[in-house]
C-alpha positions in Angstrom: -30.2 1.3 -16.6 -28.5 -1.0 -14.1 -26.9 -3.9 -15.5 -27.9 -7.4 -14.5 -26.0 -11.0 -14.4 -26.8 -12.7 -17.7 -27.3 -16.0 -16.1 -27.4 -17.5 -12.8 -24.6 -19.7 -13.7 -22.4 -16.5 -14.4 -23.5 -15.1 -11.1 -22.9 -18.0 -9.0 -19.3 -18.7 -10.6 -18.6 -14.9 -9.9 -19.6 -15.1 -6.3 -17.9 -18.3 -5.6 -15.0 -17.0 -7.4 -14.9 -14.0 -5.0 -15.0 -16.0 -2.0 -12.6 -18.7 -2.8 -9.1 -17.5 -3.0 -5.5 -18.0 -1.8 -6.7 -17.9 2.1 -8.3 -20.9 1.4 -5.3 -22.9 0.5 -3.4 -22.3 3.7 -5.7 -20.8 6.3 -8.4 -23.3 6.7 -5.9 -26.3 6.7 -3.7 -24.7 9.5 -6.9 -23.3 11.5 -8.2 -27.2 11.5 -5.1 -28.7 12.4 -4.4 -26.5 15.3 -7.7 -26.3 16.7 -8.6 -30.0 17.6 -8.1 -31.4 13.7 -11.7 -33.0 13.1 -13.1 -31.8 16.0 -12.7 -28.2 14.2 -15.1 -29.2 11.6 -18.2 -29.3 14.1 -17.6 -25.5 15.0 -17.0 -24.8 11.4 -20.1 -26.1 10.1 -21.9 -24.6 13.1 -20.4 -21.2 11.9 -21.5 -21.9 8.2 -24.7 -22.4 9.0 -25.4 -19.5 11.8 -23.2 -17.0 10.3 -22.2 -17.4 6.5 -25.4 -18.7 5.2 -27.7 -16.3 7.1 -25.4 -13.1 6.2 -25.0 -14.3 2.5 -29.0 -14.5 2.3 -29.3 -11.1 3.9 -26.5 -9.4 1.5 -28.1 -10.9 -1.5 -31.5 -9.8 -0.4 -30.9 -6.5 0.5 -28.6 -5.9 -2.2 -31.2 -6.8 -4.8 -33.9 -4.5 -3.0 -31.6 -1.4 -3.0 -30.0 -2.0 -6.1 -26.9 -0.5 -5.1 -23.6 -1.1 -3.3 -22.6 -0.7 0.4 -22.8 3.1 0.5 -26.2 3.1 -1.0 -27.6 0.3 1.0 -26.6 2.0 4.3 -27.7 5.2 3.2 -31.1 3.9 2.8 -31.2 2.8 6.5 -30.3 6.2 7.4 -28.2 9.1 6.1 -25.7 9.0 8.8 -25.1 4.9 8.3 -23.7 5.7 4.8 -20.1 6.1 6.4 -20.4 2.6 7.5 -20.7 1.6 4.0 -17.6 3.3 2.9 -15.6 1.9 5.5 -16.9 -1.5 4.0 -15.7 -0.8 1.0 -12.2 0.8 2.1 -11.4 -2.9 3.1 -11.2 -4.7 -0.2 -9.0 -1.7 -1.4 -6.5 -2.1 1.4 -6.9 -5.8 1.1 -6.0 -5.8 -2.8 -2.7 -3.6 -1.9 -1.1 -6.2 -0.2 -3.0 -9.4 -1.7 -2.0 -8.4 -5.0 1.9 -8.9 -3.6 1.0 -12.1 -3.0 -0.5 -13.1 -6.0 2.6 -11.7 -7.7 4.6 -14.8 -6.4 2.6 -17.3 -7.7 2.7 -15.2 -11.0 6.7 -15.2 -10.9 6.7 -18.9 -9.8 4.6 -19.5 -12.9 7.3 -18.1 -15.0 9.9 -19.9 -13.2 8.1 -23.2 -13.8 8.2 -22.5 -17.6 11.9 -22.0 -17.0 12.3 -25.4 -15.3 10.2 -27.0 -18.1 12.7 -25.7 -20.4 15.7 -26.6 -18.7 16.9 -22.9 -18.0 16.7 -23.4 -14.3 16.2 -26.4 -11.8 14.7 -25.1 -8.8 11.2 -27.2 -8.2 13.2 -29.4 -5.9 14.8 -26.7 -3.7 12.5 -23.5 -3.9 14.1 -22.2 -1.1 16.8 -19.8 -2.9 14.4 -18.9 -5.3 11.8 -17.7 -3.0 14.6 -15.8 -0.9 15.6 -13.9 -4.0 11.7 -12.9 -4.9 11.1 -11.6 -1.0 14.3 -10.8 -0.2 14.7 -10.3 3.9 14.4 -7.6 6.1 14.9 -7.2 10.0 11.5 -5.9 11.0 8.6 -3.7 9.9 10.5 -0.4 10.2 13.3 -1.5 8.1 12.2 0.1 5.2 15.6 0.8 4.0 16.2 -3.0 3.5 15.1 -2.7 -0.4 11.9 -3.5 -2.7 11.8 -6.6 -4.6 12.1 -5.7 -8.5 10.6 -9.3 -9.3 7.3 -8.4 -7.1 7.2 -4.8 -8.6 6.7 -6.1 -12.2 4.2 -8.8 -11.2 2.0 -6.5 -9.0 1.9 -4.2 -12.1 0.7 -7.1 -14.3 -1.7 -8.2 -11.7 -3.2 -4.7 -11.3 -3.3 -4.6 -14.9 -5.6 -7.7 -15.2 -7.8 -6.4 -12.5 -8.1 -3.1 -14.6 -9.0 -5.1 -18.1 -11.8 -7.3 -16.0 -13.4 -4.7 -14.0 -13.6 -1.9 -16.5 -15.9 -3.9 -18.5 -18.5 -4.2 -16.2 -20.5 -7.0 -14.7 -21.7 -9.1 -17.9 -18.9 -8.0 -20.2 -15.9 -8.9 -17.8 -16.4 -10.2 -14.3 -19.3 -12.6 -15.7 -17.2 -13.8 -18.8 -13.8 -14.3 -16.7 -15.5 -16.1 -13.8 -17.9 -18.6 -15.9 -14.4 -19.7 -17.7 -11.7 -19.8 -14.8 -13.9 -20.5 -11.5 -14.8 -23.9 -13.0 -11.2 -24.2 -14.4 -9.6 -23.9 -10.9 -11.9 -26.2 -9.1 -11.5 -28.9 -11.7 -7.4 -28.7 -11.5 -7.7 -28.4 -8.0 -9.6 -31.6 -7.6 -7.3 -33.1 -10.0 -4.1 -31.8 -7.7 -6.1 -33.3 -4.7 -6.6 -36.7 -6.0 -3.0 -36.7 -6.9 -1.9 -35.5 -3.7 -3.8 -38.4 -1.9 -1.8 -41.0 -3.8 1.4 -39.9 -2.6 3.1 -42.1 -0.2 2.8 -40.6 3.3 -0.3 -39.0 2.6 -2.4 -40.8 5.4 -0.1 -39.4 7.8 -1.1 -36.0 6.7 -4.7 -36.8 6.6 -4.9 -38.2 10.0 -3.1 -34.9 11.3 -5.8 -32.8 9.6 -9.1 -34.9 10.7 -8.1 -36.9 13.8 -10.5 -35.4 16.1 -9.3 -34.1 19.3 -12.5 -33.6 21.5 -10.7 -32.2 24.5 -10.5 -29.1 22.8 -14.2 -28.9 21.4 -15.2 -26.8 24.3 -12.2 -24.4 24.0 -14.0 -20.8 23.4 -10.8 -20.0 21.3 -11.6 -22.7 18.8 -15.1 -21.6 18.1 -13.8 -17.8 17.6 -11.2 -19.4 15.2 -14.1 -21.2 13.6 -16.3 -18.1 12.7 -13.0 -16.1 12.0 -12.3 -18.6 9.3 -16.0 -18.3 7.7 -15.8 -14.5 7.6 -12.6 -14.5 6.2 -13.5 -17.2 3.7 -16.6 -16.0 2.4 -16.0 -12.5 1.8 -18.8 -10.9 3.6 -19.2 -7.8 5.3 -17.0 -6.0 2.9 -19.5 -4.8 0.1 -18.6 -7.6 -2.1 -22.0 -9.8 -2.0 -23.9 -6.6 -1.5 -22.6 -5.2 -4.6 -22.9 -8.8 -6.3 -26.6 -9.0 -5.5 -27.4 -5.5 -6.5 -26.7 -6.9 -10.3 -29.3 -10.0 -9.4 -32.4 -10.0 -12.0 -35.5 -9.1 -9.7 -36.7 -12.4 -10.1 -33.7 -14.4 -9.4 -33.4 -17.1 -6.6 -31.7 -15.5 -3.7 -31.8 -18.6 -1.2 -30.7 -21.2 -3.6 -27.8 -19.2 -4.9 -26.7 -18.3 -1.3 -26.7 -22.0 0.1 -24.7 -22.8 -3.3 -22.4 -19.9 -3.1 -21.4 -20.9 0.8 -21.3 -24.6 0.3 -19.2 -24.2 -3.0 -16.7 -22.1 -0.7 -16.7 -24.7 2.2 -16.0 -27.5 -0.4 -13.1 -25.8 -1.5 -11.8 -25.2 2.0 -12.0 -29.2 2.4 -10.3 -30.0 -0.7 -7.4 -27.3 0.1 -7.2 -29.3 3.5 -7.0 -32.5 1.7 -4.5 -31.2 -0.8 -2.2 -29.4 1.7 -1.9 -32.1 4.3 -1.8 -35.0 1.9 1.2 -33.1 0.4 2.7 -32.1 3.8 2.0 -35.9 4.8 4.3 -37.0 2.0 6.9 -34.4 3.0 6.8 -35.6 6.4 7.5 -38.9 5.6 10.0 -38.5 3.2 12.0 -35.8 4.5 11.5 -36.7 8.1 10.5 -32.6 9.0 7.3 -31.3 10.9 4.3 -30.1 9.4 4.8 -26.5 10.5 8.5 -26.7 8.9 7.1 -24.9 6.2 5.3 -22.4 7.7 1.4 -21.7 8.2 0.9 -19.2 5.9 2.0 -18.7 2.0 5.1 -20.6 2.7 2.7 -23.7 2.5 2.1 -22.7 -1.3 5.4 -21.4 -2.1 7.9 -23.5 -0.4 6.3 -27.3 0.1 4.2 -27.6 -3.0 7.4 -26.8 -5.4 9.0 -29.9 -3.6 5.9 -32.1 -3.7 5.5 -31.3 -7.8 9.1 -32.0 -8.4 8.3 -35.5 -6.9 5.4 -36.4 -9.2 7.5 -36.8 -12.3 11.4 -37.5 -12.9 10.7 -35.6 -16.2 12.2 -32.0 -15.7 9.6 -31.2 -18.7 6.7 -32.4 -16.9 7.7 -31.3 -13.7 7.7 -27.8 -14.8 4.3 -28.0 -16.9 2.9 -29.2 -13.5 4.3 -26.4 -11.7 3.1 -24.0 -14.2 -0.4 -25.5 -14.0 -0.4 -25.4 -10.2 0.7 -21.6 -9.8 -1.6 -20.7 -12.5 -4.4 -22.3 -10.3 -3.3 -20.0 -7.5 -3.3 -17.2 -9.5 -6.6 -17.5 -10.7 -7.5 -17.9 -7.3 -6.3 -14.8 -6.5 -7.4 -12.9 -9.6 -11.0 -13.9 -9.0 -10.7 -12.6 -5.7 -9.2 -9.3 -6.5 -11.4 -8.7 -9.1 -14.6 -8.8 -6.6 -12.9 -6.4 -4.2 -12.3 -3.9 -6.7 -16.0 -4.3 -8.1 -17.1 -3.6 -4.3 -15.5 0.1 -4.6 -16.5 0.6 -7.9 -20.2 -0.1 -7.3 -20.4 2.1 -4.3 -18.6 4.6 -5.9 -20.7 4.5 -9.2 -23.9 4.8 -6.9 -23.0 8.5 -5.1 -20.6 9.8 -8.3 -21.5 10.9 -11.5 -18.6 9.5 -13.1 -17.6 6.7 -15.8 -17.0 3.2 -14.7 -13.7 3.3 -17.2 -12.4 6.6 -15.4 -13.2 5.2 -12.1 -11.8 1.8 -12.5 -8.6 3.5 -13.6 -8.2 5.9 -10.9 -8.7 3.2 -8.1 -6.3 0.8 -10.0 -3.5 3.4 -9.9 -4.0 4.3 -6.3 -4.0 0.8 -5.5 -0.9 0.0 -7.5 0.8 2.8 -5.5 -0.3 1.2 -2.2 1.2 -2.2 -3.7 4.3 -0.9 -4.0 4.7 -0.6 -0.3 4.1 -4.7 0.0 6.7 -5.1 -2.8 9.6 -4.0 -0.6 11.3 -6.6 1.6 10.1 -5.0 4.9 6.7 -4.8 3.5 6.0 -8.4 2.4 7.8 -10.0 5.3 6.4 -7.9 7.8 3.9 -5.1 7.1 1.9 -7.4 5.2 1.2 -9.7 8.1 0.3 -6.6 10.6 -2.0 -5.0 8.2 -3.9 -8.3 7.4 -4.1 -9.0 11.2 -6.0 -5.6 12.0 -7.8 -5.4 9.1 -8.9 -9.0 9.2 -9.4 -9.6 12.9 -10.8 -6.0 14.1 -12.4 -4.4 11.0 -14.0 -7.2 9.1 -15.2 -8.8 12.0 -16.8 -5.5 13.4 -18.3 -4.6 10.2 -20.2 -7.9 10.1 -21.6 -7.0 13.7 -22.6 -3.6 12.8 -24.1 -4.9 9.4 -26.3 -7.3 10.7 -27.6 -5.5 13.5 -28.5 -2.3 11.5 -30.1 -4.0 8.6 -31.9 -6.4 10.8 -33.3 -3.6 13.2 -33.8 -0.8 11.0 -34.9 -2.9 7.5 -36.3 -5.6 9.5 -35.8 -9.1 9.1 -39.5 -10.0 8.0 -39.2 -7.6 5.2 -35.8 -9.3 4.3 -37.5 -12.8 4.6 -40.0 -11.9 2.1 -37.7 -10.3 -0.2 -35.3 -13.6 -0.2 -38.3 -15.9 -0.4 -40.2 -13.8 -3.3 -38.8 -16.2 -6.0 -36.7 -18.9 -4.1 -37.6 -22.3 -4.6 -36.2 -23.2 -1.1 -37.9 -21.0 1.5 -36.2 -19.8 4.9 -38.5 -19.6 8.0 -38.8 -17.9 11.0 -35.4 -19.5 12.5 -33.5 -17.3 9.8 -35.1 -13.7 11.6 -34.0 -15.2 14.7 -30.5 -15.9 14.0 -29.9 -12.6 12.6 -31.6 -10.9 15.1 -30.1 -12.5 18.1 -27.9 -15.6 17.8 -25.7 -14.3 15.0 -24.8 -10.5 16.6 -24.1 -12.4 20.1 -21.2 -14.6 18.2 -19.8 -11.9 16.3 -19.6 -9.8 19.4 -17.8 -12.5 21.2 -15.3 -12.8 17.9 -14.6 -8.8 17.8 -14.1 -8.6 21.7 -11.7 -11.7 21.5 -9.9 -10.5 18.3 -9.3 -6.9 19.7 -8.4 -8.6 23.5 -5.5 -10.7 21.7 -4.3 -7.7 19.4 -3.8 -5.3 22.4 -2.5 -7.9 24.8 -0.1 -9.2 22.0 1.6 -5.9 21.9 3.1 -6.7 25.3 4.9 -9.6 24.3 6.8 -7.7 21.7 9.9 -5.3 21.5 9.9 -1.7 20.7 10.0 -2.1 17.0 7.2 -4.5 17.1 4.9 -2.1 19.0 5.8 0.9 16.8 5.2 -1.1 13.7 1.6 -2.2 15.4 0.9 1.4 16.1 1.9 2.6 12.7 0.9 0.1 10.2 -1.9 -1.5 12.1 -3.9 1.1 14.2 -2.7 3.4 11.5 -4.4 1.6 8.4 -7.6 1.4 10.5 -7.5 5.2 11.0 -6.8 5.9 7.1 -9.5 3.5 6.5 -12.1 5.6 9.0 -10.8 9.2 7.9 -11.2 8.3 3.8 -14.6 7.0 4.6 -15.6 10.5 6.5 -14.3 12.4 3.6 -16.2 10.4 0.9 -19.2 10.4 3.3 -19.3 14.2 3.4 -19.0 14.8 -0.6 -22.4 15.4 -1.9 -24.3 12.7 -4.1 -23.9 13.6 -7.7 -26.5 10.8 -8.9 -30.3 10.2 -8.1 -29.3 6.9 -6.7 -30.1 8.2 -3.1 -33.3 9.2 -3.6 
């Protein structure tokens, strides 16, 4: 008997938690900032309507109909397409190996914040030395002898233990219970931090930089590509997560409304993150006379700029430390809620095909994933290899899988049947416009995104030195080859369950 979500609320919180992650906190604000500010919001909204919502409805509806994860979903279309399902669920496993390392830094900073509150170490006003100690340094991605961060190594073990404990208990016993508590907590805490950030002196400078529209950029194709890439990155589509979550929906669940709520909850978090990040950076620009990009455009925003901002919220060391703890706890929860969905994506797919217990399977995946994460606990891994792997998986594999998924499901299973499935028990019905989007509009747009990203990665190699070229080939294309190779191996294994019949 297949598990079901025990409540719609639990499902929505789990799906929203899967979509909301650390990437929202830095990726959306800086994508908007460098792509026309307020003008970026138009292509972003168009991408939500033409890509995120149609695909979310499709994945929920098809997952519920098939009652299985990506592997079963694609094997039902045609046996040979099963390999596409395996490539999909390989993505979250690869992403988890380095995503866990990033989550680990938030965990380490939680501990340091408590140390700050207890007067053991005063670091929030000057987080650079602590960050440097934690992540170390290396000359390039090939500098594997630079060393390993014992801080990240210990923390990443804890992160994988958390993943293992939650996912091994299943949908209702683990993921739903955890998500029902922590997803709303995360949202409430982030809104509180956002409101506080708006009150900081100089916040208006940051908000103007973020939202001031530069309509001269609106016709630039790269902005539209960036908007679609952001939506794909942010909503966790095309990697088996939402198909797996949809497969546990009750047969009379409201698919359409659930998809809209999930997408717009995630988009709201993007905007909250944007306001929070740039209000804080506006304060720092005003107070320290630095540029908006002084703290980087990646994880540096959360791990360098925010400790400084937190230290200004109060002159009391205890309060500073507690605020720091709460903030990095938010980051930790955002990371865990996404990582458990990634682990569940592969787990659901494997359980459909192989006769193995959930607990044993999750234990095996967790051990293998932890071994992979050790690579990113190294100085070269965290500072260089992580960015390379993320670029290739995110820009080529995920977008490519989205293109393949929408074409195969739309043209083989059929958009008419999908629409009937989605509308069957939904209060709000989707019309034929949804079918046209899936069959024509969305594939063309995703095709442009895939070709553009591939072109940028290949041409980008010519601007790098020999170490950079070798690193991209070994860790970038090498990861893609490993994912496809492993997918073929799993595809060729015999089914030991009756799920494919």
